[in-house]
C-alpha positions in Angstrom: -44.1 -10.0 -2.6 -41.1 -11.0 -0.5 -37.8 -12.0 -2.1 -35.2 -13.8 0.0 -31.7 -14.8 -0.9 -30.1 -17.9 0.7 -26.5 -18.8 -0.1 -25.6 -22.5 0.4 -22.6 -23.1 2.7 -20.6 -26.3 2.4 -19.5 -28.4 5.3 -16.3 -30.4 5.1 -15.6 -33.1 7.7 -12.0 -34.3 7.5 -11.9 -37.1 10.1 -14.1 -39.8 11.6 -13.7 -41.9 14.8 -14.8 -45.5 14.9 -18.2 -44.7 16.5 -18.9 -42.1 13.8 -18.1 -44.5 11.0 -20.3 -47.1 12.6 -23.1 -44.6 12.9 -22.6 -43.5 9.3 -22.7 -47.1 8.1 -25.9 -47.8 10.1 -27.7 -44.7 8.7 -26.6 -45.6 5.1 -28.1 -49.0 5.6 -31.3 -47.5 6.9 -31.6 -45.3 3.9 -30.9 -48.2 1.5 -33.6 -50.3 3.1 -36.1 -47.4 3.1 -35.4 -46.7 -0.6 -35.6 -50.4 -1.5 -38.9 -50.8 0.4 -40.3 -47.7 -1.4 -39.4 -49.0 -4.8 -41.1 -52.3 -3.9 -44.2 -50.7 -2.5 -47.3 -51.2 -4.5 -48.3 -48.7 -7.1 -52.0 -47.8 -7.5 -53.7 -46.8 -10.7 -56.4 -44.2 -11.2 -58.6 -45.7 -14.0 -60.2 -43.3 -16.4 -62.7 -44.5 -19.0 -61.7 -41.9 -21.6 -58.0 -41.5 -20.8 -54.9 -43.6 -19.9 -54.6 -44.9 -16.4 -52.4 -42.9 -14.0 -49.9 -44.5 -11.7 -49.8 -43.0 -8.2 -48.8 -43.6 -4.6 -51.1 -42.2 -1.9 -50.4 -41.7 1.8 -53.5 -41.3 3.9 -53.6 -38.5 6.5 -55.1 -35.2 7.5 -55.4 -32.0 5.5 -54.0 -30.0 4.1 -52.7 -32.7 1.8 -49.6 -32.3 -0.3 -49.4 -33.3 -4.0 -46.1 -33.5 -5.9 -46.1 -32.6 -9.6 -42.9 -33.8 -11.3 -41.0 -32.2 -14.2 -40.8 -33.0 -17.9 -40.3 -36.7 -18.6 -39.7 -37.3 -14.9 -41.5 -39.6 -12.6 -42.9 -39.9 -9.0 -39.8 -41.6 -7.6 -37.5 -38.5 -7.5 -35.7 -37.3 -4.5 -38.0 -34.3 -3.9 -41.1 -36.4 -4.1 -39.9 -39.1 -1.7 -38.5 -36.5 0.8 -41.9 -34.8 0.9 -43.6 -38.1 1.4 -41.4 -39.0 4.3 -42.0 -35.6 5.8 -45.8 -35.8 5.4 -45.7 -39.3 6.9 -43.9 -38.0 9.9 -46.6 -35.3 10.5 -49.6 -37.5 9.6 -50.6 -35.4 6.6 -51.9 -36.8 3.3 -49.6 -37.0 0.4 -49.8 -38.0 -3.3 -47.1 -38.5 -5.9 -48.0 -39.6 -9.4 -46.8 -40.1 -13.0 -48.2 -38.1 -15.9 -49.6 -39.9 -18.9 -46.8 -41.5 -20.9 -44.3 -41.1 -18.1 -43.0 -43.5 -15.4 -45.5 -46.3 -14.7 -48.6 -44.5 -16.1 -50.2 -45.7 -19.3 -50.0 -43.9 -22.6 -47.3 -42.8 -25.0 -45.1 -39.8 -24.3 -45.0 -38.7 -27.9 -48.8 -38.4 -27.9 -48.9 -36.2 -24.9 -49.6 -32.4 -24.6 -49.6 -29.8 -21.9 -53.3 -29.9 -22.1 -53.4 -33.7 -21.4 -51.0 -33.4 -18.5 -53.1 -30.6 -17.1 -56.1 -32.9 -17.2 -54.0 -35.5 -15.4 -53.4 -33.1 -12.5 -57.1 -32.3 -12.3 -58.0 -36.0 -12.3 -55.7 -36.5 -9.3 -57.2 -33.6 -7.5 -60.8 -34.5 -8.3 -60.7 -38.3 -7.8 -58.1 -38.8 -5.1 -58.4 -35.9 -2.7 -60.8 -34.3 -0.3 -60.3 -30.9 1.2 -57.5 -28.3 0.8 -54.3 -29.3 -0.9 -50.8 -27.8 -1.3 -49.4 -28.4 -4.7 -45.6 -28.7 -5.1 -44.6 -28.4 -8.7 -41.1 -29.0 -10.1 -40.1 -27.4 -13.4 -42.9 -28.3 -15.8 -44.9 -29.4 -12.8 -44.7 -25.8 -11.6 -46.4 -24.7 -14.8 -49.1 -27.3 -14.4 -49.7 -26.4 -10.8 -50.6 -22.8 -11.9 -53.2 -24.2 -14.2 -54.6 -26.5 -11.5 -54.9 -23.5 -9.1 -56.8 -21.5 -11.7 -59.1 -24.4 -12.4 -59.7 -25.6 -8.8 -59.4 -22.4 -6.6 -61.6 -23.9 -3.8 -59.3 -27.0 -3.5 -55.8 -25.6 -4.1 -54.9 -23.9 -0.8 -51.3 -23.1 -1.5 -48.5 -23.5 -4.1 -44.8 -24.3 -3.9 -42.8 -24.0 -7.1 -39.3 -25.4 -7.6 -37.6 -24.0 -10.7 -41.1 -23.2 -12.2 -41.0 -23.6 -16.0 -44.1 -21.5 -16.8 -44.3 -21.1 -20.6 -40.6 -22.1 -20.9 -40.9 -24.6 -23.7 -42.9 -22.2 -25.9 -40.5 -19.3 -25.0 -37.5 -21.4 -25.8 -38.9 -22.4 -29.2 -39.7 -18.8 -30.1 -36.1 -17.8 -29.3 -34.8 -20.1 -32.0 -33.8 -18.6 -35.4 -36.7 -18.4 -37.8 -34.9 -20.9 -40.1 -34.6 -23.4 -37.2 -38.3 -23.0 -36.4 -39.3 -23.7 -40.0 -37.1 -26.8 -40.1 -38.8 -28.1 -36.9 -42.2 -27.4 -38.4 -41.3 -29.3 -41.6 -39.8 -32.3 -39.8 -42.5 -32.3 -37.2 -40.0 -32.8 -34.4 -38.0 -30.7 -32.0 -35.0 -32.2 -30.2 -35.1 -30.1 -27.1 -31.6 -30.1 -25.5 -31.2 -31.6 -22.0 -28.5 -32.9 -19.7 -30.8 -35.2 -18.0 -30.9 -38.2 -20.3 -28.4 -40.3 -22.3 -29.6 -39.0 -25.7 -29.0 -35.3 -24.7 -32.4 -34.2 -25.8 -36.2 -34.7 -25.4 -38.0 -35.4 -28.6 -41.0 -33.1 -28.8 -43.4 -32.9 -31.7 -44.1 -29.6 -33.4 -47.8 -30.1 -32.6 -46.8 -30.3 -28.9 -45.3 -26.8 -29.1 -48.3 -25.4 -31.0 -50.7 -26.9 -28.4 -48.6 -25.6 -25.5 -49.1 -22.1 -26.8 -52.7 -22.4 -25.6 -51.5 -22.8 -22.0 -49.1 -19.9 -21.7 -49.8 -17.9 -18.5 -47.2 -15.1 -18.4 -48.8 -12.8 -21.0 -51.5 -11.6 -18.6 -52.4 -11.5 -14.9 -52.7 -14.9 -13.4 -55.9 -15.3 -11.4 -54.5 -17.1 -8.4 -54.9 -15.7 -4.9 -53.6 -18.4 -2.6 -50.2 -18.3 -0.8 -47.3 -19.0 -3.2 -43.7 -19.9 -2.5 -41.3 -20.0 -5.5 -37.8 -21.6 -5.0 -35.2 -21.2 -7.8 -31.5 -21.8 -8.2 -29.5 -19.0 -9.6 -27.2 -21.5 -11.3 -30.1 -23.1 -13.1 -29.0 -23.5 -16.7 -32.3 -25.0 -17.9 -35.0 -22.7 -16.7 -33.9 -19.1 -15.9 -34.6 -18.0 -12.3 -36.2 -14.8 -13.8 -39.2 -16.9 -14.7 -40.1 -17.3 -11.0 -39.9 -13.5 -10.7 -42.3 -13.2 -13.6 -44.7 -15.6 -12.1 -44.6 -13.7 -8.8 -45.3 -10.5 -10.6 -48.2 -11.9 -12.7 -50.2 -13.7 -10.0 -52.9 -11.8 -8.2 -51.9 -13.2 -4.8 -50.3 -10.7 -2.4 -48.8 -13.6 -0.3 -45.9 -14.5 -2.6 -42.3 -15.3 -1.6 -39.5 -15.9 -4.0 -36.5 -17.7 -2.6 -33.3 -17.7 -4.7 -30.5 -20.2 -4.0 -27.1 -18.7 -5.1 -25.5 -22.0 -6.1 -28.7 -23.9 -6.7 -28.9 -26.0 -9.9 -32.0 -26.9 -11.9 -32.9 -30.0 -10.1 -32.4 -28.5 -6.6 -31.3 -31.9 -5.3 -28.6 -31.0 -2.8 -29.3 -31.8 0.9 -29.8 -28.1 1.7 -32.2 -27.7 -1.2 -34.3 -30.5 0.0 -34.3 -29.2 3.5 -35.4 -25.8 2.2 -38.3 -27.4 0.3 -39.5 -29.4 3.2 -39.3 -26.4 5.6 -41.2 -24.3 3.1 -44.0 -26.8 2.9 -44.0 -27.1 6.7 -44.4 -23.3 7.1 -47.3 -23.3 4.7 -49.0 -26.1 6.6 -48.7 -24.0 9.8 -49.9 -20.9 8.0 -53.0 -22.7 6.6 -53.8 -24.0 10.1 -53.9 -20.5 11.5 -56.1 -19.4 8.6 -58.6 -22.2 9.1 
């Protein structure tokens, strides 16, 4: 296991000449047009006879393909997902981003979802929409789910990249609550899980969600994953402690594991340098898998 530490320097530019301002305006316009076109692009749906349909966007290309797994109550249109899509497009590699059941544009109700159902969503995407080796990139909750996918589909999952991996985090957070608070949540049937990432200030999770999630905890025993793994985490993450990435690195059977800590990185890892690190990490894995093929 290799652990690297990368501070994030800041660059301040105090003056612009006319040509620089014109160039800046042009590139901003390009980014706006690209973002608008992306939002207007057609969304496909994976139809499943026994489960809700899943919204996804697929970029055709060569393998290894890359699949982005978003975080809790997030969707496939986030910055990390679209940056990876642009990168894969530039290289000609396949790429998929999608929404879990009850999230984004997918069918289903969020309040009826479980970790187990979202795990099945990931496997459906792998089984129905991909051929050949895939690199899974999981953000927060998506990092937890990518571990389950790698365990269930070892022949298809060629490598993993976790960003602020939240393995077991919801269950661990619940168990850290005072016993009185746990009993109150059990009686009410609802846990208002605190968050800074929506207007309400919390995610409403059912007590049954937490109980079901206990069945999918992975940190209590060795994790049978042997593929290359890269774990990126911000040390200023106030949602998911960076120590969880260290625990994952310790528990997986793979010997090819790097943990990359960003000294001022936040939970979402959405700064320009964070995105650059993520893209470069995926790029390095693509090169590595090519040499192993």
